[in-house]
N, C-alpha and C positions, 0 to 999 in steps of 0.2 A: 718494288711494289708490280704485282701482276695487275694486269688491266680487267674490269669486270667487263664480262661481255657486254654489257646493257650500256655501257659507257661508250661502245665503239663507234665509231664516225660509221655513216652509212654505206660507204665504199669498203671499209674494214670489215663490216658483217657482210657484205657481198662475197669479198673474197674468203672468209671462215667458212660461210654456207657452201661457196664452190668446191672449197676443200673437202670438206665435211661429205658432199652427194658424191664426188669422186670417188675417195675410197670407199662409200657405202656401195656404189655400183662394182668398183673394182670388186668386193667380198661378195655381192650378190651374184654376179655372172656365173662363175663356175655351176653354182647351185642351179641357176636357170637352165644352163647346158645340159646339166644331168636329168633335170626336168624335161627337156626338148627331148634328149635321145629316149627317154621311157616312154614318150608319144609316140613314136617313129614304129612304122609297121616292119615287121621281123626284128633282126637285129643290127640294123644298119648304126654304124658307129659314125660316119662321116657324111656330110650333106654338102649340096651347094648351096642350098637355102639358109639365110642367116635369120629367120624368122624362128622366135621362143616356140611357139604352135605350130607344127608342120601343118602343111595344108591338107596331106592325107593323115592327120594325126589319128590314133586309135588308143583306146585304152586297155587294149586287150594285154599287155602285158601286166599291168594291175590285177586283171581277171585271173590269169593263169598264176600270178602269185598267190592268191588267196584259195583258188580253187583247184588246182593242178599241182601245187607244190607243199610243202609241210610248212608253210611261213606262219602260221598262227601257232604251232608247235614250239618253232624256235623261239617266238614272240614272248610264249608262256614261259618257257625256259628264262629267257633273258629277264622278265620282269620277275620271275621269283628270286633268282639269283642277285640282281641289282637291289629290290626292295630288302632282300633282306641283309645285304651287305651295308645299306644304307642305314638301316635300322642298329646294326651293331656297331657301324662306324661312328653313327651321332652318340648313342650311348656311351660308348666307350670312351671316344675323344671329349666328352660333356664331362665325365668323372675324371679322368685321367688328366684332362687340362687344369681342371680346378685343384687337384691333389697338386700339381707341380706349382701353380700361381701362388696357392695359399699355405702350404705345409713345406717344412725344412725336414727332411730325414737323411738320414745314411744312404749314399750312392743316388741323390736327386741329381746332381751334377751329371755323373757319368751316365745314367740314365738318358737324359735328355740329350747329351751329345751322342750316344748310341742310336737313339731315334734318328737323328738328323744325320749319321754317317750312312745308314742304311739308304738314304735317297742319293748318296753320291754314285751308286753303282747301278749299272744297267740291268734292266729285267732279266736279260738273257743269263745273267751270272744267278739268278736265282732258280732257274728252271730246273737242273737236276738236283739241289737240295728239296725243291716243293713236291718234284716227281716221288722221290724215296720217302719223303715224310706222308705225302698223301697215300701211298700203298702199304706203310707200315700200320697206319692209322685206319685203313680199310675205305678211306673216303676216293680212292681213285674211280673215275668215273660215275661221280655221283655231284648233288647239287653242293653238298657240304664241302668238297674238295675246291672248288670253284669260289664258293662263300669264305672259306679260311683263307684262300690264298689272295681274293680282292681286299678282303678286311685287312691283311697283314700289309697289302702293299700302301692302303689309302689311310692306314693308322698314323704313320710317323708325319706326314705333312699335317693331318687334321689336329692331331693332338697339339702341336704346334703353336698352330692357328689360333685355336681354342685357348690355349695357355696365354697367348699373346693379348687375346680380348678380354681375358678374365683380369689381366695387369691392370687393365685402363678404367678397371670398376673399382670406386675407392672403398676400402676395407673398412672405413666408418659406418658403411651400411651395415655389413653384418655385426660390427660391435653394437650398433643401436638395436640391432633385431634381438641381439644376445641379451641386452639388458632386458628387453621386453619379455623374455621368457622363452624366445624360440629357439629350439633343438638347431643343432649343426645340419641336419637333414632340412628340416623346414625353411632354414634359412636359404641352403642351395636351392631348394625346389621353388621355392614361393619369390624368393628376391634374386636371385643372381640369374638364374635360368631366364625368366623373363627378359631381362635387361641383357641376355646374351644371343638373343633371336636372331640378329644379322649374322654372328658368327656361326650359330646351328645352320641357318640358311646354306652360308658358304660350304659349310662340312657337308650338307646334304646333297647339293650340288655337285660336289667334288667327288664324292664316295657314289653316288649314282652313276656319272658318267666313266668312271673307274672301270666300274663293273659293265656297263652297258656296251661301250665300244671297244672293248679289250678282247684281241686274237690270239696273240702267241702263247700266253698262258694257258686259254682255254685249249688251245690246238695240242697242248703237250698234255693236259689233265684228262681231256675227253675223248674218247674214242666211239663210244656208244653214239647212234646217229638218234637216239631217243632224248639224249640229254643235250644236243647239240644247240649253241644258242645262235643269234641273229647272226654276229661275224664269222662264225663257223659255216651257218649254212649258207650264207651269201657268197663264200668262196666256193661252194659247190657250182656255183653258176659258170664258173670259170675252169678251165683244164688247160693244156698244153697244147692244144689245136686249136680252140674257139673258145669265145666268150659270148654266154647268151646279155648281149648288152642291155635288151631290153627289160629283161627281168632284173639285171643286176642294178639298173639304173631306178627302176621302179622300187624296188627293196631299198636302194640309198635313201631313197626321199621317204617313205614309210619310218624307216627306222628313224630318220631324224625328228620326225614329229613328237614324239614322247619326251624328247632332251628340250625340244623350243618351249612346249607347253610346261614342262618342269622350270625352265628359266624363266617364263613369262610370270607363273604362280609366285616364284619368289623372289622377280625382280624388286619387289617394294623395300627387302632388307639387304640386297645384294650390294649396293654401292656403300652403306656403312658398314657391312660387313667386310668387305675387301679394304677399308681403309681404317678398319677397327676405329668405327665413329665413338662420338660421345656418347656419356650416359644419360639416359633419359629418368626422371624424375616425377 
């Protein structure tokens, strides 16, 4: 039997909290370093000072990022693509996962194996097929090219994740609703989906992050600077000869904010979604 944290002795609690604090600081420190670099004047990467806030700090990098660089355009492009991918992935994963969980049809097992098999190959293997497909569809250098590519990348995991969660919901709930005269769609929409909110939260977060921070696929499918997303735009701050460390660091800090806000807004459902929690009645 595992010990309950509330029953730990005083010294065991001290040791547990010390370990947690250590690893928390270990995780946060790189972010603080990046923030510190963004406050340094010029493009200084190295400094003798260990202070997080430099004595001669300045917010000029942030001002230049929003005023002198097309950063807002890159952010708009990323938001359009990421939100679209999230909507498509949530809708398709919610319905496909339900179909795999509740219905038996020819090719069901083969389809599920095919979905999970795609996760075994690196993204680099998909670049050439995606490139050819998007050109033939006329979606190269467009929002639709990125949306389709990212949604296709996110769906295998999200479909399996939703299917696993639906499996934990008793089928007796649907049988009771059917006896009461509810249609299949009404049962799914009004009974199953509300119970699956934790899994939908995980699906939303994973889909958004897949599109928000991806660089490699975007670098292949997008050449027009008007459609550059944030990863492509931030890459412009570096070259073979020099890197604008101030702008690069400031951009990295700003880019992380939407993901953190999304994580905090969904944190209510994340733990139960990750552990495929129990059914609420």
